[in-house]
VEXDOGU-892958 format. One record per residue: chain; x, y, z of N, C-alpha, C, CB in turn; residue in one letter. Coordinates in nm, 2 decimals. Glycine has a CB too. Layout:
BEGIN
SITE; unit; n.xx; n.yy; n.zz; ca.xx; ca.yy; ca.zz; c.xx; c.yy; c.zz; cb.xx; cb.yy; cb.zz; code
SITE; A; X; Y; Z; X; Y; Z; X; Y; Z; X; Y; Z; a
...
//
This chain:
BEGIN
SITE; unit; n.xx; n.yy; n.zz; ca.xx; ca.yy; ca.zz; c.xx; c.yy; c.zz; cb.xx; cb.yy; cb.zz; code
SITE; A; 2.15; -0.97; 2.39; 2.28; -0.95; 2.25; 2.38; -1.10; 2.28; 2.43; -0.75; 2.26; v
SITE; A; 2.40; -1.19; 2.17; 2.50; -1.24; 2.12; 2.60; -1.16; 2.02; 2.46; -1.34; 2.05; q
SITE; A; 2.74; -1.20; 2.08; 2.82; -1.17; 1.96; 2.88; -1.28; 1.92; 2.93; -1.06; 1.97; l
SITE; A; 2.95; -1.32; 1.80; 3.01; -1.44; 1.76; 3.13; -1.38; 1.67; 2.89; -1.54; 1.68; q
SITE; A; 3.26; -1.43; 1.76; 3.36; -1.38; 1.65; 3.48; -1.51; 1.56; 3.46; -1.26; 1.75; a
SITE; A; 3.50; -1.46; 1.47; 3.55; -1.61; 1.38; 3.68; -1.52; 1.29; 3.39; -1.69; 1.23; s
SITE; A; 3.75; -1.60; 1.24; 3.85; -1.56; 1.16; 3.99; -1.59; 1.17; 3.84; -1.46; 1.16; g
SITE; A; 4.02; -1.60; 1.28; 4.15; -1.64; 1.35; 4.19; -1.75; 1.29; 4.16; -1.66; 1.50; g
SITE; A; 4.35; -1.76; 1.31; 4.45; -1.84; 1.32; 4.60; -1.86; 1.26; 4.39; -1.92; 1.29; g
SITE; A; 4.61; -1.90; 1.22; 4.82; -1.89; 1.26; 4.83; -1.84; 1.09; 4.96; -2.13; 1.30; v
SITE; A; 4.92; -1.74; 1.13; 4.99; -1.67; 0.97; 5.11; -1.66; 1.02; 4.93; -1.50; 0.90; v
SITE; A; 5.18; -1.63; 0.92; 5.33; -1.57; 0.96; 5.36; -1.46; 1.01; 5.40; -1.55; 0.88; q
SITE; A; 5.47; -1.40; 1.05; 5.46; -1.25; 1.06; 5.49; -1.21; 0.92; 5.56; -1.19; 1.16; a
SITE; A; 5.41; -1.06; 0.92; 5.39; -0.97; 0.84; 5.29; -0.99; 0.73; 5.50; -0.94; 0.80; g
SITE; A; 5.20; -1.16; 0.75; 5.09; -1.16; 0.74; 4.98; -1.07; 0.74; 5.09; -1.21; 0.79; g
SITE; A; 4.85; -1.13; 0.69; 4.74; -1.06; 0.72; 4.59; -1.16; 0.75; 4.73; -0.96; 0.61; s
SITE; A; 4.49; -1.15; 0.84; 4.40; -1.18; 0.85; 4.27; -1.08; 0.90; 4.44; -1.28; 0.90; l
SITE; A; 4.16; -1.09; 0.86; 4.04; -1.06; 0.86; 3.96; -1.10; 1.01; 3.99; -1.13; 0.73; r
SITE; A; 3.93; -1.03; 1.07; 3.84; -1.09; 1.21; 3.71; -1.06; 1.16; 3.87; -1.01; 1.39; l
SITE; A; 3.60; -1.12; 1.20; 3.44; -1.04; 1.19; 3.35; -1.11; 1.33; 3.35; -1.08; 1.00; s
SITE; A; 3.33; -1.05; 1.33; 3.18; -1.03; 1.45; 3.04; -1.04; 1.41; 3.18; -0.88; 1.51; c
SITE; A; 2.95; -1.12; 1.45; 2.84; -1.08; 1.41; 2.78; -1.10; 1.56; 2.78; -1.15; 1.27; v
SITE; A; 2.68; -1.02; 1.58; 2.60; -0.92; 1.66; 2.44; -1.00; 1.64; 2.63; -0.74; 1.60; a
SITE; A; 2.38; -1.05; 1.74; 2.24; -1.07; 1.70; 2.16; -1.06; 1.84; 2.23; -1.21; 1.61; s
SITE; A; 2.03; -1.06; 1.83; 1.91; -0.99; 1.92; 1.92; -0.88; 1.93; 1.90; -1.01; 2.04; g
SITE; A; 1.83; -0.85; 2.05; 1.79; -0.70; 2.02; 1.82; -0.60; 2.01; 1.74; -0.65; 2.05; p
SITE; A; 1.82; -0.49; 1.94; 1.91; -0.35; 1.91; 2.06; -0.37; 1.91; 1.89; -0.24; 2.01; q
SITE; A; 2.05; -0.45; 1.84; 2.19; -0.48; 1.80; 2.25; -0.35; 1.73; 2.21; -0.61; 1.71; v
SITE; A; 2.15; -0.27; 1.67; 2.21; -0.13; 1.60; 2.26; -0.04; 1.68; 2.12; -0.07; 1.54; s
SITE; A; 2.23; -0.05; 1.83; 2.23; 0.06; 1.88; 2.36; 0.04; 1.97; 2.10; 0.11; 1.95; r
SITE; A; 2.44; -0.07; 1.92; 2.55; -0.11; 2.01; 2.69; -0.02; 1.92; 2.56; -0.31; 2.02; l
SITE; A; 2.77; 0.05; 1.99; 2.92; 0.06; 1.95; 3.00; -0.07; 1.99; 2.98; 0.20; 2.02; a
SITE; A; 3.09; -0.07; 1.91; 3.15; -0.22; 1.90; 3.31; -0.21; 1.93; 3.12; -0.29; 1.73; m
SITE; A; 3.34; -0.28; 2.00; 3.53; -0.30; 2.04; 3.59; -0.41; 2.02; 3.57; -0.30; 2.19; g
SITE; A; 3.71; -0.43; 1.97; 3.80; -0.54; 1.99; 3.88; -0.49; 2.12; 3.91; -0.57; 1.85; w
SITE; A; 3.91; -0.64; 2.19; 3.98; -0.64; 2.27; 4.10; -0.73; 2.25; 3.92; -0.65; 2.36; f
SITE; A; 4.23; -0.79; 2.30; 4.31; -0.94; 2.29; 4.37; -0.93; 2.43; 4.44; -0.95; 2.16; r
SITE; A; 4.40; -1.08; 2.43; 4.45; -1.11; 2.57; 4.59; -1.18; 2.54; 4.33; -1.21; 2.66; q
SITE; A; 4.71; -1.18; 2.57; 4.82; -1.27; 2.52; 4.84; -1.36; 2.65; 4.98; -1.19; 2.47; a
SITE; A; 4.89; -1.47; 2.59; 4.95; -1.55; 2.72; 5.00; -1.50; 2.86; 5.05; -1.61; 2.68; p
SITE; A; 4.92; -1.54; 3.00; 5.00; -1.42; 3.08; 4.98; -1.28; 3.12; 5.08; -1.39; 3.03; g
SITE; A; 4.94; -1.18; 3.02; 4.90; -1.06; 2.98; 4.72; -1.03; 3.03; 4.92; -1.07; 2.81; k
SITE; A; 4.71; -0.92; 3.06; 4.63; -0.89; 3.12; 4.55; -0.82; 2.93; 4.69; -0.80; 3.28; e
SITE; A; 4.39; -0.86; 2.98; 4.31; -0.79; 2.81; 4.35; -0.66; 2.81; 4.11; -0.79; 2.78; r
SITE; A; 4.35; -0.61; 2.70; 4.38; -0.49; 2.62; 4.28; -0.48; 2.51; 4.54; -0.50; 2.57; e
SITE; A; 4.25; -0.34; 2.49; 4.23; -0.26; 2.40; 4.26; -0.27; 2.27; 4.26; -0.17; 2.43; f
SITE; A; 4.21; -0.30; 2.17; 4.27; -0.30; 2.06; 4.20; -0.15; 1.93; 4.27; -0.47; 2.02; v
SITE; A; 4.08; -0.21; 1.94; 4.01; -0.10; 1.83; 3.88; -0.06; 1.88; 3.98; -0.17; 1.68; s
SITE; A; 3.78; 0.05; 1.87; 3.67; 0.01; 1.85; 3.60; 0.12; 1.75; 3.61; -0.01; 1.98; a
SITE; A; 3.49; 0.09; 1.71; 3.41; 0.16; 1.65; 3.28; 0.22; 1.70; 3.39; 0.10; 1.55; i
SITE; A; 3.25; 0.33; 1.65; 3.10; 0.40; 1.69; 2.97; 0.36; 1.63; 3.10; 0.55; 1.65; s
SITE; A; 2.85; 0.36; 1.72; 2.73; 0.30; 1.63; 2.75; 0.34; 1.47; 2.57; 0.36; 1.69; r
SITE; A; 2.72; 0.44; 1.44; 2.74; 0.51; 1.32; 2.84; 0.49; 1.14; 2.77; 0.60; 1.39; s
SITE; A; 2.96; 0.43; 1.29; 3.14; 0.36; 1.22; 3.16; 0.52; 1.14; 3.14; 0.16; 1.06; g
SITE; A; 3.11; 0.62; 1.21; 3.22; 0.73; 1.17; 3.30; 0.75; 1.26; 3.17; 0.85; 1.13; g
SITE; A; 3.32; 0.73; 1.41; 3.41; 0.72; 1.45; 3.49; 0.61; 1.51; 3.40; 0.80; 1.49; s
SITE; A; 3.62; 0.59; 1.49; 3.69; 0.48; 1.54; 3.82; 0.49; 1.62; 3.71; 0.40; 1.44; t
SITE; A; 3.87; 0.40; 1.69; 3.95; 0.42; 1.79; 4.08; 0.33; 1.79; 3.86; 0.38; 1.91; n
SITE; A; 4.23; 0.34; 1.77; 4.31; 0.22; 1.80; 4.42; 0.23; 1.88; 4.35; 0.16; 1.68; y
SITE; A; 4.43; 0.13; 1.94; 4.54; 0.13; 2.02; 4.66; 0.16; 1.96; 4.56; 0.02; 2.09; a
SITE; A; 4.75; 0.26; 2.01; 4.86; 0.28; 1.98; 4.94; 0.16; 1.88; 4.92; 0.30; 2.09; d
SITE; A; 4.96; 0.06; 1.95; 5.06; -0.02; 1.90; 5.00; -0.11; 1.80; 5.12; -0.09; 2.00; s
SITE; A; 4.89; -0.07; 1.75; 4.78; -0.12; 1.58; 4.77; -0.01; 1.52; 4.60; -0.17; 1.58; v
SITE; A; 4.81; 0.11; 1.53; 4.75; 0.24; 1.45; 4.84; 0.17; 1.29; 4.82; 0.45; 1.54; k
SITE; A; 4.76; 0.18; 1.20; 4.83; 0.21; 1.10; 4.85; 0.05; 1.03; 4.96; 0.29; 1.16; g
SITE; A; 4.83; -0.08; 1.13; 4.83; -0.20; 1.09; 4.68; -0.24; 1.05; 4.91; -0.28; 1.19; r
SITE; A; 4.62; -0.21; 1.14; 4.49; -0.26; 1.16; 4.36; -0.14; 1.14; 4.50; -0.33; 1.32; f
SITE; A; 4.27; -0.18; 1.12; 4.13; -0.11; 1.06; 4.03; -0.21; 1.12; 4.12; -0.11; 0.87; s
SITE; A; 3.94; -0.14; 1.14; 3.78; -0.16; 1.19; 3.71; -0.08; 1.10; 3.74; -0.12; 1.37; i
SITE; A; 3.58; -0.18; 1.10; 3.49; -0.11; 0.99; 3.34; -0.22; 1.05; 3.56; -0.13; 0.78; s
SITE; A; 3.25; -0.15; 0.99; 3.14; -0.24; 1.01; 3.04; -0.24; 0.92; 3.08; -0.21; 1.11; r
SITE; A; 2.97; -0.31; 0.89; 2.85; -0.39; 0.75; 2.68; -0.35; 0.88; 2.89; -0.69; 0.71; d
SITE; A; 2.61; -0.23; 0.87; 2.53; -0.23; 0.93; 2.40; -0.34; 0.88; 2.51; -0.11; 0.93; k
SITE; A; 2.40; -0.33; 0.78; 2.31; -0.46; 0.72; 2.30; -0.57; 0.77; 2.33; -0.51; 0.61; a
SITE; A; 2.46; -0.63; 0.78; 2.48; -0.74; 0.84; 2.54; -0.76; 0.98; 2.53; -0.80; 0.77; k
SITE; A; 2.49; -0.68; 1.05; 2.53; -0.66; 1.19; 2.71; -0.72; 1.20; 2.40; -0.76; 1.29; n
SITE; A; 2.79; -0.67; 1.15; 2.87; -0.75; 1.15; 3.01; -0.63; 1.13; 2.84; -0.87; 1.05; t
SITE; A; 3.13; -0.63; 1.26; 3.21; -0.55; 1.26; 3.33; -0.64; 1.20; 3.22; -0.49; 1.39; v
SITE; A; 3.42; -0.63; 1.16; 3.55; -0.64; 1.10; 3.68; -0.58; 1.19; 3.53; -0.57; 0.95; y
SITE; A; 3.76; -0.64; 1.22; 3.89; -0.61; 1.23; 4.00; -0.65; 1.09; 3.92; -0.69; 1.36; l
SITE; A; 4.05; -0.56; 1.03; 4.14; -0.62; 0.93; 4.28; -0.59; 1.00; 4.12; -0.54; 0.79; q
SITE; A; 4.37; -0.72; 0.98; 4.52; -0.72; 1.06; 4.60; -0.72; 0.96; 4.57; -0.85; 1.15; l
SITE; A; 4.69; -0.62; 0.94; 4.78; -0.63; 0.83; 4.93; -0.63; 0.92; 4.76; -0.50; 0.72; h
SITE; A; 5.05; -0.70; 0.83; 5.19; -0.65; 0.90; 5.20; -0.69; 1.06; 5.20; -0.47; 0.88; s
SITE; A; 5.13; -0.86; 1.02; 5.13; -0.89; 1.15; 5.26; -0.87; 1.24; 5.09; -1.01; 1.14; l
SITE; A; 5.29; -0.91; 1.36; 5.42; -0.88; 1.45; 5.35; -1.05; 1.53; 5.42; -0.67; 1.58; k
SITE; A; 5.48; -1.10; 1.59; 5.50; -1.22; 1.66; 5.37; -1.14; 1.80; 5.72; -1.27; 1.71; l
SITE; A; 5.43; -1.03; 1.84; 5.34; -0.99; 1.98; 5.16; -0.97; 1.93; 5.40; -0.80; 2.05; e
SITE; A; 5.17; -0.97; 1.84; 5.01; -0.98; 1.81; 4.93; -1.09; 1.86; 4.99; -0.98; 1.65; d
SITE; A; 4.99; -1.19; 1.90; 4.94; -1.33; 1.92; 4.87; -1.34; 2.05; 5.05; -1.43; 1.92; t
SITE; A; 4.75; -1.32; 2.03; 4.64; -1.36; 2.14; 4.48; -1.39; 2.10; 4.64; -1.23; 2.23; a
SITE; A; 4.45; -1.37; 2.20; 4.30; -1.41; 2.20; 4.19; -1.30; 2.16; 4.25; -1.46; 2.34; i
SITE; A; 4.13; -1.27; 2.02; 4.09; -1.17; 2.01; 3.93; -1.16; 2.05; 4.12; -1.15; 1.89; y
SITE; A; 3.88; -1.10; 2.12; 3.76; -1.04; 2.15; 3.67; -0.94; 2.16; 3.75; -1.05; 2.19; y
SITE; A; 3.55; -0.96; 2.05; 3.48; -0.87; 2.04; 3.39; -0.81; 2.17; 3.41; -0.92; 1.94; c
SITE; A; 3.32; -0.67; 2.19; 3.29; -0.65; 2.29; 3.12; -0.53; 2.21; 3.44; -0.59; 2.39; a
SITE; A; 3.03; -0.51; 2.29; 2.93; -0.46; 2.26; 2.90; -0.36; 2.37; 2.84; -0.56; 2.25; g
SITE; A; 2.89; -0.21; 2.32; 2.85; -0.13; 2.40; 2.68; -0.03; 2.35; 2.99; -0.04; 2.42; h
SITE; A; 2.60; -0.08; 2.44; 2.46; -0.02; 2.39; 2.44; 0.15; 2.43; 2.32; -0.11; 2.47; p
SITE; A; 2.46; 0.22; 2.33; 2.48; 0.38; 2.38; 2.37; 0.44; 2.26; 2.67; 0.44; 2.36; t
SITE; A; 2.32; 0.48; 2.33; 2.19; 0.59; 2.23; 2.26; 0.71; 2.17; 2.05; 0.67; 2.33; i
SITE; A; 2.39; 0.73; 2.16; 2.47; 0.80; 2.10; 2.53; 0.74; 1.96; 2.57; 0.83; 2.20; l
SITE; A; 2.52; 0.84; 1.88; 2.63; 0.76; 1.74; 2.76; 0.76; 1.69; 2.60; 0.80; 1.63; t
SITE; A; 2.76; 0.87; 1.79; 2.91; 0.91; 1.81; 3.00; 0.81; 1.91; 2.91; 1.05; 1.88; v
SITE; A; 3.11; 0.83; 1.93; 3.21; 0.75; 1.99; 3.22; 0.61; 2.03; 3.22; 0.79; 2.09; g
SITE; A; 3.36; 0.53; 2.08; 3.40; 0.45; 2.05; 3.52; 0.41; 2.15; 3.40; 0.47; 1.94; a
SITE; A; 3.40; 0.36; 2.26; 3.49; 0.33; 2.37; 3.56; 0.27; 2.37; 3.46; 0.30; 2.45; p
SITE; A; 3.73; 0.29; 2.46; 3.83; 0.26; 2.46; 3.86; 0.15; 2.62; 3.91; 0.40; 2.44; l
SITE; A; 3.76; 0.13; 2.70; 3.80; 0.03; 2.84; 3.69; -0.05; 2.81; 3.80; 0.10; 3.01; t
SITE; A; 3.73; -0.18; 2.89; 3.68; -0.27; 2.89; 3.53; -0.31; 2.97; 3.77; -0.32; 2.91; s
SITE; A; 3.54; -0.19; 3.08; 3.43; -0.18; 3.16; 3.33; -0.09; 3.12; 3.46; -0.15; 3.29; n
SITE; A; 3.34; -0.06; 2.97; 3.21; 0.02; 2.93; 3.15; -0.08; 2.82; 3.23; 0.18; 2.87; e
SITE; A; 3.21; -0.21; 2.83; 3.13; -0.29; 2.72; 3.04; -0.39; 2.77; 3.23; -0.37; 2.61; y
SITE; A; 2.92; -0.42; 2.73; 2.86; -0.48; 2.84; 2.83; -0.66; 2.76; 2.69; -0.36; 2.90; d
SITE; A; 2.87; -0.64; 2.62; 2.84; -0.81; 2.56; 3.01; -0.79; 2.54; 2.71; -0.85; 2.38; y
SITE; A; 2.98; -0.94; 2.54; 3.16; -1.02; 2.49; 3.10; -1.18; 2.42; 3.30; -1.07; 2.69; w
SITE; A; 3.20; -1.16; 2.34; 3.21; -1.25; 2.21; 3.28; -1.36; 2.30; 3.31; -1.18; 2.06; g
SITE; A; 3.31; -1.50; 2.22; 3.43; -1.66; 2.28; 3.52; -1.61; 2.25; 3.44; -1.83; 2.21; q
SITE; A; 3.60; -1.48; 2.17; 3.71; -1.52; 2.12; 3.78; -1.62; 1.99; 3.74; -1.55; 2.22; g
SITE; A; 3.84; -1.52; 1.94; 3.89; -1.60; 1.84; 4.07; -1.62; 1.81; 3.82; -1.55; 1.72; t
SITE; A; 4.16; -1.70; 1.86; 4.26; -1.71; 1.85; 4.36; -1.67; 1.72; 4.25; -1.82; 1.89; l
SITE; A; 4.44; -1.57; 1.72; 4.51; -1.53; 1.61; 4.65; -1.55; 1.71; 4.47; -1.35; 1.54; v
SITE; A; 4.75; -1.67; 1.60; 4.82; -1.66; 1.64; 4.98; -1.64; 1.53; 4.79; -1.75; 1.72; t
SITE; A; 5.05; -1.56; 1.58; 5.17; -1.52; 1.46; 5.26; -1.60; 1.46; 5.24; -1.39; 1.46; v
SITE; A; 5.33; -1.65; 1.39; 5.48; -1.73; 1.39; 5.57; -1.69; 1.28; 5.46; -1.89; 1.36; s
SITE; A; 5.73; -1.69; 1.30; 5.80; -1.63; 1.26; 5.82; -1.72; 1.13; 5.91; -1.59; 1.36; s
//
């Protein structure tokens, strides 16, 4: 399985971005997907996740109400829509895949994910 994240860039505070993660390889339809981020000098942290079916989602408290995760199964793509961006959202954003036979459940911890993309940089400026 390969994951390719894209969509990062430089945006002013209060602005919006949409990140994409395209999955390729065997059985990508069996992946729950997550987004994590790592800011300079900080540990990687959970941002959001979506179940295989797309019916279950989870968000970190810091992004609830501002970020939205979705998936397009036909395109094997997961999206993370970022709104009302803050300076503290600046980070490298990574998408990750969690193989599961369950159609529900969106894991929150990084050690539950087997596959990782290369990351895309989001920089929020004042």
